[in-house]
C-alpha positions in Angstrom: 45.6 -81.2 141.0 44.8 -80.9 144.4 41.1 -82.3 143.2 42.6 -85.2 142.5 44.4 -86.0 145.6 40.4 -85.1 147.2 39.5 -88.4 144.6 42.2 -90.4 146.0 41.2 -89.5 149.4 37.5 -90.4 148.6 38.5 -94.0 146.9 40.7 -94.9 150.2 37.6 -93.8 152.3 35.1 -96.9 150.3 37.9 -99.1 151.6 39.0 -98.0 154.9 36.0 -96.8 156.7 36.3 -94.0 159.2 40.0 -93.4 158.9 40.5 -90.3 157.4 43.2 -88.3 159.2 45.1 -91.6 159.1 44.7 -91.9 155.1 45.5 -88.3 154.6 48.7 -88.9 156.6 49.4 -92.0 154.9 49.2 -89.9 151.4 51.0 -87.2 152.9 53.7 -89.6 153.6 54.6 -90.6 150.0 53.9 -87.3 148.6 56.8 -86.6 150.6 58.7 -89.5 149.2 59.0 -90.9 152.5 58.0 -94.7 153.5 55.3 -95.4 155.8 55.5 -98.1 158.9 51.5 -99.4 160.3 52.1 -101.0 163.5 48.6 -102.0 165.1 46.9 -105.3 165.9 46.2 -107.8 163.1 42.9 -107.2 161.2 42.5 -103.9 161.5 42.9 -103.1 157.6 46.9 -102.7 157.6 47.6 -104.4 154.6 44.4 -103.6 152.6 45.1 -99.9 153.2 48.7 -100.6 151.6 47.0 -102.2 148.3 44.3 -99.6 148.2 47.3 -96.9 148.0 48.9 -98.7 145.3 46.0 -99.2 143.1 44.3 -95.5 143.3 48.0 -94.0 142.6 48.4 -96.7 139.5 51.4 -98.0 140.8 53.5 -101.4 140.4 53.0 -103.2 143.6 54.3 -106.3 145.0 53.8 -108.0 148.4 56.7 -109.5 151.0 55.3 -111.9 153.6 58.0 -111.6 155.9 58.7 -114.5 158.1 61.4 -115.8 160.5 63.0 -117.8 157.4 63.1 -115.1 154.9 66.6 -114.6 153.1 67.6 -111.2 151.9 67.7 -113.1 148.4 64.1 -113.3 149.0 63.8 -109.6 148.4 66.4 -108.4 146.5 66.8 -111.0 144.4 69.4 -113.6 142.7 71.5 -114.5 139.6 70.9 -118.0 138.1 72.9 -120.0 135.7 71.4 -119.7 132.6 72.5 -122.7 130.5 71.6 -121.5 126.9 73.7 -118.2 127.2 75.7 -120.0 129.5 76.3 -117.4 132.0 74.8 -116.0 135.1 71.1 -114.2 134.9 69.9 -111.9 137.5 66.0 -112.5 138.1 65.2 -109.1 140.0 63.5 -109.8 143.4 59.9 -108.1 144.3 61.7 -104.9 146.0 62.3 -103.8 142.4 58.7 -102.2 142.4 56.8 -99.2 142.8 55.2 -99.7 146.3 56.8 -102.6 148.1 54.5 -104.0 151.2 56.9 -105.3 153.8 54.1 -107.3 155.7 54.7 -108.4 159.2 58.4 -106.9 158.8 59.0 -108.0 162.6 58.2 -111.5 162.1 61.7 -111.5 160.0 65.3 -111.3 161.1 67.2 -108.7 161.6 69.2 -110.1 158.6 66.3 -110.5 156.6 65.3 -106.9 157.8 68.5 -105.3 156.8 68.0 -106.0 153.2 65.8 -102.9 152.9 68.0 -100.3 154.7 69.9 -99.2 151.2 67.0 -99.4 149.1 64.8 -97.3 151.7 67.7 -94.7 152.0 69.4 -94.8 148.3 66.8 -96.0 146.5 69.1 -98.9 145.0 70.8 -102.1 145.7 74.2 -103.4 145.5 73.8 -107.3 144.7 77.3 -109.1 143.9 79.2 -106.2 143.3 76.7 -104.6 141.4 74.6 -101.6 142.1 71.4 -101.7 140.7 68.6 -98.6 140.5 65.1 -99.3 141.8 62.2 -98.0 139.8 61.1 -94.5 140.6 59.0 -93.5 142.5 59.5 -96.2 145.2 57.9 -96.4 148.5 58.4 -98.6 151.3 54.9 -99.6 153.2 55.6 -101.9 156.1 53.1 -103.1 158.6 54.2 -104.6 161.9 52.5 -106.3 164.7 53.1 -105.0 168.2 56.1 -106.0 169.9 54.7 -108.3 172.7 53.0 -110.8 170.4 55.1 -113.9 169.7 57.3 -114.3 167.1 58.2 -110.9 166.4 62.0 -109.1 166.1 61.9 -105.5 167.1 63.5 -103.1 164.2 66.8 -101.5 165.1 66.2 -97.5 165.7 68.6 -97.2 162.2 65.7 -98.7 160.2 62.7 -97.2 162.3 64.4 -93.5 161.3 64.3 -95.0 157.7 60.2 -94.7 158.1 59.4 -91.0 157.3 55.9 -91.5 159.2 54.6 -94.3 161.9 50.7 -94.3 161.9 48.1 -96.8 163.6 44.8 -97.4 162.5 43.2 -98.9 165.5 39.5 -100.2 165.9 36.7 -98.5 163.7 34.2 -96.4 165.6 30.6 -98.2 165.9 29.0 -96.3 162.8 32.2 -97.4 160.4 32.2 -100.7 162.0 28.6 -101.2 161.0 29.3 -100.0 157.6 31.9 -102.5 157.6 29.6 -105.1 158.8 26.7 -104.3 156.6 28.7 -103.8 153.2 30.9 -105.4 150.2 33.2 -107.7 151.0 37.0 -105.4 151.4 38.8 -107.0 148.6 35.8 -106.8 145.9 36.0 -103.4 146.6 39.8 -103.1 146.6 39.3 -105.0 142.9 36.8 -102.0 142.1 39.2 -99.2 142.6 40.2 -97.3 139.7 43.6 -95.8 139.5 43.4 -92.0 140.0 46.7 -90.9 139.4 49.5 -91.7 136.9 53.2 -92.2 137.6 54.0 -88.5 136.0 50.8 -87.0 138.2 52.3 -88.4 141.3 55.5 -87.3 140.6 54.5 -83.7 139.6 52.5 -83.4 143.0 55.9 -84.7 145.0 57.6 -81.8 143.1 55.0 -79.1 144.4 54.9 -80.2 147.6 59.2 -79.9 147.7 58.5 -76.5 146.2 56.2 -75.2 149.4 57.0 -72.5 151.1 58.6 -72.8 154.6 59.4 -69.3 156.1 62.3 -68.6 158.4 59.9 -68.3 161.3 58.6 -71.5 160.8 62.2 -73.2 160.5 62.6 -71.3 164.0 59.9 -73.3 165.4 61.2 -76.9 164.0 64.5 -75.9 165.1 63.2 -75.0 168.7 61.2 -79.0 168.9 64.5 -80.7 167.8 66.3 -78.6 170.8 63.7 -79.7 173.4 64.0 -83.0 172.2 67.9 -82.8 172.8 68.2 -81.2 175.9 64.8 -82.3 177.6 65.2 -85.5 180.1 62.1 -87.0 179.5 63.7 -88.4 176.2 66.4 -90.9 175.9 68.2 -89.4 173.1 67.2 -86.2 170.7 66.0 -86.2 167.4 68.4 -86.4 164.5 68.7 -83.6 161.3 67.0 -86.7 159.7 64.3 -86.6 161.8 63.9 -82.6 161.3 64.2 -83.0 157.7 60.8 -85.8 157.7 58.9 -83.1 160.0 59.6 -80.8 157.3 58.8 -82.8 154.5 55.9 -84.3 156.0 54.4 -80.8 156.9 55.1 -79.8 153.2 52.8 -82.2 152.1 50.0 -82.0 154.9 49.8 -78.1 153.7 49.9 -79.0 150.2 46.8 -81.4 151.3 45.1 -78.7 152.5 45.6 -76.4 149.2 48.2 -74.3 151.0 51.2 -73.1 149.5 53.4 -72.1 152.5 53.8 -74.5 155.7 51.7 -73.1 159.6 52.8 -74.1 162.5 49.8 -76.1 162.7 50.7 -78.3 159.5 54.2 -78.9 161.9 52.1 -80.1 164.8 49.4 -82.2 162.6 52.3 -84.1 161.4 54.8 -84.4 164.5 52.9 -87.6 166.0 53.4 -89.6 163.2 56.8 -88.4 162.3 58.5 -88.9 165.6 56.2 -91.2 167.5 58.5 -93.9 166.4 61.7 -92.2 166.9 61.5 -90.3 170.5 62.0 -93.0 173.4 61.3 -91.9 177.0 63.9 -92.0 179.3 64.0 -95.2 181.8 64.0 -93.2 184.9 60.8 -91.8 185.0 58.6 -93.6 187.4 55.5 -93.0 185.1 56.5 -93.8 181.7 54.7 -91.6 178.7 52.6 -93.2 176.2 53.9 -92.0 172.7 51.1 -89.4 172.2 51.7 -88.0 175.6 55.3 -87.3 174.7 54.4 -85.7 171.5 51.9 -83.3 173.3 54.3 -82.5 176.1 56.4 -81.5 173.6 54.3 -79.2 171.7 52.9 -78.1 175.2 56.3 -77.0 176.2 57.8 -75.1 172.9 55.4 -72.0 171.9 55.0 -71.2 168.7 57.3 -67.9 167.7 
């Protein structure tokens, strides 16, 4: 099955050039049954990556363009009166898909953003007094522009915490950008992608990821990282138990992607920036605030591997 995952990475790498580490993180996030947040400037391939992931995994995909006038009903669905039957008929919204792309999620108001909270946590939505299950597997891939750009509404911490990972693509290096300039249009490449996995195969892989072994010593190291974040004066608040579970699940998926059946400390360290970067905020009393990457490196350097 790991050969299939290598094919997935190869297919994605034909569309998103020079970003192998980010592609592996994105795939690990989905294998761990998590949701993915991609934050970066417009035009670096955020939406293309989400579309490519859905296509290569063979999943039903819908895109929601978040705007300031978006309503929760535009996401969840609405009941419309059917004259022939004399009753209201529910028309499901785009959230009823395997992969939902919430494009530019921070351009919508908090009310619209919050429509995804129950879906992301419970894999169901409650509408008009009825709870409706979402299709399985279910993933949200959200993109957002940097908070300093005009017309953005920052995501609340409660919603950020529901994303297992947050990644940035960044600018391509010179070699990848030259290939991009000389190569085919990305839309044509997307149209040529063939699904590598079936839904059943993906769910089997997720079950195998969950079965990856985490030794007691590894859990000791994980708890030491959590304790450091909670006791350090460098952070506004420590990592939650949910963040600890996200770290463990992400590390299991990273280990599985590298064909290992047990989690190593290096696996935790590999996913640490993506899992805690959007959760861990620097304290306000620092004269020189650290970047997200610097905060993570400080934690790794301060907590010895036991």
